[in-house]
N, C-alpha and C positions, 0 to 999 in steps of 0.2 A: 772353642768354635764361636764365632761371632752370632750377633743376634739375628742377622740376616740368614746365615747358614742353618741356625737351629730352627727358624721358621720354614725354611725349604724342607728340612728333615721331617717336620711335624706335618707339613703339608703332604708329603709323599708317603710318609710311613704311618700316620695315624690310623687309618683304616686297616692296613694289614695287622697293626698291633691289636686294634680292637677285635678283628677276627680271631687272632691266636687266643686271646683272652678269653672270648666267648667260647671257643672249642674246649680250652682247658676246664672251664667251669661246667660245660656241658658234659664232659666225660667224667667229672667229678659229681655230677647230679646235683648241683646247688641250684635248684629251679627258681628260687626268689631272686637271686642275682641275675639269672637268664632273663627275667621278665624286665629287668631294668635295661639291659643292653639290646633285647630284641627289636624294638622299634627303630633304633638306629641301624642295626646290622641289616634288617630286612627291608626298611624302607628308604635307606639312604646309601649304604656301603657299596651294593653292587653297581648302581648308577655311577657313583663317585669313582670307583674303580674304572670303570668303562671311560670316564672322562678324561683319564690320564692316557688314553690309547687314541681316542678319536678327537678331532678338533672342534671344541665348542666356544672358541674365543669370540665368535660373532655374535653371541647371545650375551645379553646383560646379566646382571647378578640374579634378579628375580627369575628370568626365563632359565638361567643355567640351573638353578636349584629346583625349578619345576620340571625341568626335563630329567634330571637325575632321579628325583622322586618318583616321576612316572616310569622310568626305566626299572627302578628298584622294585616297584610295585608290581610290575608286569612279570619280572623275573620270579619275585617271591611267590606271587599267586600261581605261576606255572609249576614251580617246584613243589608247592603244597598240593596242588591238583594231582600231579603225577605220583607223589608219594601215597595219596589218599586212594588213588584208584588201583595203582600197581602193587604197592607194598601194604596196603590198609594201614598206614600210619597217619593218624589224625591230630597229633600234637603240633603246634606252630614252633615248639623249640627245635624240632628236628629239621624243620624248614630254615631256621636260623643257623643251624649246624651246616647245612649244605651251602647256604649263602656264604657262610665264612670260609669254606673250602674255595668257593668260587671267587671271592675276594682275594684271597692269597694267590690263586693262578693268574688273575688278571693283574695283580700287583707286581708280579714277577716280570711280565712282559716289558714294560717300560724301564724297569730297573736294569734288564739286561740289555735291551735294544734301543738305547737312547743316548744321546750326547749329554756330558755333564752340565752343560751350559744351556741346555734347551729342555723344556718339559714337554713341548709339542711341536710339530713341524708347522710352518706357515701355510703349507699346502694341505694340512689336515692328515690324518692316518699316523701311522707308527714311524717314529724316528728311529732310524737304524744307525747306531754308533759304529764308526769305522776305527775307533781308537780302543786300546785296550782299557779293560776295566781297571779302576784303581783299587787298592786293597779294601778300603771300606765298603766300596761296590761289591765286591767278591765275597765278603763276610755276610753282607745283607743278603745277596742272592742265595748264597748256600744255606743260611739260617731260614730264609723263606720256603726254600725248596724241601728243606728237612721238616719243617712244621707242616707243609703241605702234604708230603708222603706219610707223616704220622697222623694227621687229621684224616686223610683219605682211609688209611689202613684201619683206624679206629672206627669210622662210620661203616666201613665195609663189615667189620667184625660184628658190630651191633646189629646191623640189617640181616646178615647171615644167621645170627643166633637170636633173632628177634622171637620171643615166646608168643605164641598165639593163644589169645585169652579164650578159654573154653567156659561152657555154662551148661546148666542142667536145667530143663523145663520140669517143674513140679507143679502139679495142679489137682484139684478135686472138683467133681462135678456132681449132679444130683443124678439119681439112678436112670434119669430120662436122658442124660447128657447135657444137661444145662448148668450153666455157672450162676444162674439167678434163682434157681429153686432148690438150692441146697437147704435141707431141713435144718431148723435152728432149735425147735421144740421136741423134747424127748420125754419119755417115761421110764422109769426104773424097770428093767426087765423085758421091754418092749424094743426089739430092734429095728432099725431103718437102714437101708442100703445107701451107700455113695459110690461114686467111681473116683479111685485114685489113679493118677497117671504120672509117669516119669520117662523123659526123653533125654538121653545122654548126648551132649555135644561137647564133651570135656576134652576131645582129641585123644582119648585113651580108654581103655577098659576099666570100668569103675565098680567097685563092690560098694553098694548103698546099704546103709542101715536106716529104717524108718522106725520112729519112736512116736508114740501117740500119748499125751499127758492131758489131764484136766487140771486147769491151773487158775489160781487166783492171785492176783499180786498188786501191790501199789507202786507207783513211781512218784517220787517227790525228790525235786532237786537232783534229778537224774540218778537217784539211789533207788535200786529195785528191792522191794521187801516181799518175798513171797509168803503168802498167808496160808494158801491151801495147794496141794499138789498130789494128785492121784495117778498112779500108773494104770495104762490101758493096754498097750500092746507094744511088741517090738518085733521086727521081723527083717531079713536081709535078702537081697538079691543082686545079682551082677549083670550089667548090661555092657555091651560093646559100644563104641562110638557111632554115632550117626551124623553124617555130615548135613549141615544146614542147607536146605534147598530154598533159595531166594525166590525163584521163579516157579517152580512146582507147587502142587497143593500141599498143605500141611498134612503129615501123618503121624499117628500115634506110634510110639515104640512099645511101651509096656502100660497097660491098663487093667485093672482088676476090680470087681465090685468087692466093696469092704463093708462089712457090717459094724454098725454102732449100736451096742447093747450095753447100757451102763449099769453099774451096781450102786451108785451113790447119788444122791440128789443134791441140787443146788444150781446156782449161777456161776458158770466157769467161762474161762477161755479154753477152747479145744486147740491144743497144739499138735501139728504134724511136723516133727523135727526131721530133717534129713541130713545124715552123715554121709561123707565121701571117703572110703577106703578105711578110716578110723573113726571109732565112735567114742563118746564118753563111757566111762566105766558105770556100771548100775550099782547102786548101793547094796550092801549085804543085808541080811541073808537073802538066798535065793529059795524058791522062786518068789517073784515080786508079788505083794500082797494088794488086790485092788481096793481093799477097804483101808489100807494105811496111809496116813498122811506123810508124805515124804518132804514136806515143806522145809523141815529142819535138818535134813541130810544133805549130803553133797549133790544129791540129784538136783537141787534148787540152782545150782550153779547154771544149769543148761538155760533156764529162763533168762538169766542175766546175759548170757552169750546171744540168745535170741534177740533180746531187746537192743543190744549192741550190734545186731546185723552180722555176728560172727558165725551164727548157724543158719543155714537155709531152712526156712520153715513156712507153714501156713498156719494162720490163726483165725478163729471165728468164735464170736460169743454164742453159747447156747444155754438153754434152760433145761433142766432135768427135774421132772416132777416126780413126786413118790408114787 
């Protein structure tokens, strides 16, 4: 193949090759590599593929690239908006995936419907070849069609099987229903009420386990050292899913008055840990002793998981006087 032929081949197939590479990387979930290819695929490739179909010869080089960037940006922005509004997909990598499929589709049109010696008609528009395709053209066309079908099938599968991210609202309030006036000062043996609430938006029925602990710990160089840990309470409840109401008023699902009446004194963090369906095992022996320091047992691992945001929890500093 001569240098001229090689240049023409690169000119014609560079964007389809880029699109296929991106799609392969996308489905293999190598997100770091996607970020490298994404600006070209979203910002240039769609407009460049369209330039092979419509006549842009009357524009100079600067105008040509400005037009394809504008076309690409418009297409990419529209795709992103549609996926965000219709499918609730917010990542730009998916926009790049759709742009890649679009580039493959647009690239097949001039390959199948053009003369070998012409890239564009002088009058503009699609150049329809009346000659039979050569063997290399047939191979390229079949490869592009196969890649397009695989990419479309893969993207459709991902969209149809897209998992909806669920979440749980977990909160505490003062006995008057305020988030600002939650009591922080207590005395041993003297109870005070708070309100605990849970709302299940996990898209399924969930068995919740709530654990309450009094904890002291230090955090040095990301290492958690639990120095005190006293058990307070543990209970279970099961809640059905409640759909998120975007426009309607917020409503609680489960709320209950919860009595805080401590047996030990000191300055602590009060941890309200929330487990979903499965919970960490409590250290033996049972029942738990409210006067025993569990900081040197397996129970302390809970605090590490909370600090690393692996257990949903609420935490507040409190002082308990004798």
